[in-house]
C-alpha positions in Angstrom: 0.5 0.2 0.1 1.4 3.3 -0.9 2.3 5.8 1.9 0.9 9.3 1.6 3.5 11.1 1.0 3.6 8.5 -2.7 0.4 9.7 -3.0 0.8 13.9 -2.3 4.0 13.5 -4.6 2.0 11.2 -7.1 -1.3 14.3 -7.1 1.7 16.4 -7.7 3.0 14.9 -10.6 0.1 14.8 -12.1 -1.1 18.2 -11.6 2.4 19.8 -12.7 1.6 17.4 -16.2 -1.8 18.8 -16.7 -0.5 22.7 -16.2 2.1 21.8 -18.7 -1.2 20.3 -20.8 -2.9 23.7 -20.4 -5.9 22.2 -18.8 -7.9 23.1 -15.1 -7.5 20.7 -12.4 -10.4 18.7 -13.2 -10.7 18.9 -16.0 -12.1 16.4 -18.9 -13.3 17.4 -22.8 -16.4 14.7 -22.0 -16.4 14.3 -18.4 -19.7 13.4 -17.0 -20.1 14.6 -13.0 -21.0 11.1 -11.6 -23.8 12.4 -9.7 -26.0 13.0 -12.9 -29.3 11.2 -12.6 -28.4 9.8 -15.9 -25.3 9.0 -15.4 -27.0 7.1 -12.0 -29.8 5.5 -13.4 -27.1 3.6 -16.4 -25.1 2.8 -13.3 -28.0 0.8 -11.5 -27.9 -1.6 -14.3 -24.4 -3.1 -13.2 -23.6 -2.2 -17.2 -20.1 -0.5 -18.7 -20.9 2.5 -21.4 -19.7 0.4 -23.4 -21.9 -2.9 -23.2 -25.0 -0.3 -21.9 -24.3 1.5 -25.6 -24.5 -1.8 -27.1 -27.7 -3.1 -25.7 -29.5 -0.7 -27.1 -28.0 -0.6 -30.4 -26.3 3.1 -29.3 -22.8 4.7 -29.8 -21.0 5.5 -26.8 -20.6 9.3 -27.0 -24.9 8.7 -27.9 -24.6 7.9 -24.1 -22.3 9.8 -22.9 -24.2 13.0 -24.3 -27.6 11.5 -22.9 -25.8 10.7 -19.5 -24.4 14.4 -19.6 -28.1 15.7 -20.1 -27.4 16.7 -22.8 -29.9 16.0 -25.8 -30.1 13.1 -28.2 -31.9 11.6 -30.9 -35.8 10.7 -30.4 -34.9 7.3 -31.4 -31.7 6.7 -28.6 -33.3 8.5 -26.5 -36.4 6.1 -27.0 -33.7 2.8 -27.0 -32.2 4.0 -23.6 -35.3 4.3 -21.7 -36.5 1.2 -23.4 -32.8 -0.9 -22.0 -34.0 0.7 -18.2 -36.8 -0.3 -18.4 -35.6 -4.1 -19.3 -34.4 -4.0 -15.8 -37.4 -2.2 -14.3 -35.0 1.1 -13.5 -37.4 4.3 -13.9 -35.1 7.7 -15.0 -34.8 10.5 -12.2 -37.8 12.5 -11.7 -36.8 16.8 -12.6 -36.5 17.7 -9.2 -39.0 21.1 -10.2 -42.6 20.0 -11.6 -42.3 20.1 -15.9 -44.5 22.8 -17.2 -43.2 22.4 -20.5 -43.0 19.1 -22.8 -42.3 17.9 -25.9 -44.7 14.3 -26.7 -42.6 13.2 -29.0 -39.8 12.9 -27.1 -40.3 13.3 -23.5 -38.1 16.2 -23.2 -39.0 18.5 -20.8 -38.5 21.7 -18.5 -39.5 23.7 -15.2 -38.9 26.7 -17.0 -36.9 27.7 -14.5 -33.3 28.7 -15.9 -32.2 29.2 -19.8 -34.8 27.6 -22.4 -33.2 24.5 -23.1 -31.9 24.0 -27.3 -34.5 21.2 -28.2 -37.2 24.1 -27.1 -35.8 26.8 -28.6 -35.2 24.6 -32.1 -38.7 23.6 -32.0 -39.8 27.4 -31.3 -37.2 28.5 -34.0 -39.6 25.7 -36.8 -42.3 28.1 -36.5 -44.6 26.7 -32.8 -45.5 27.9 -30.2 -44.7 27.7 -26.9 -48.1 27.2 -25.4 -47.5 24.0 -27.8 -45.8 22.3 -25.0 -48.1 23.0 -21.8 -47.3 20.3 -19.9 -50.7 19.0 -18.8 -51.4 18.2 -15.4 
């Protein structure tokens, strides 16, 4: 087992190396916050990202995008949710009440914060915000 001193030296070397590469501490382009609800849902299946993506017939990149909470295609989202349901796992529920919902993709927005990209894209196509109001 390594001593505390060895671990601290290793940490210092890694930080120096990252500074030389111009990266901020803890930065990684494809990083997924381990606590993200989508990541946790996939992790509860016990499958790695590669195995989950293969079983859902999607790319690992698409799965990582979904785990970050970014928008993925409607078909990819359906495949992910179908596989989660096979494991009897429901995706995380939003913290705030949903005010706007896309019935086709299941994407939601609470109305808090910035308008999400999926809704901006739909409004650019000429749809109205009222078209997406969630039904009680």
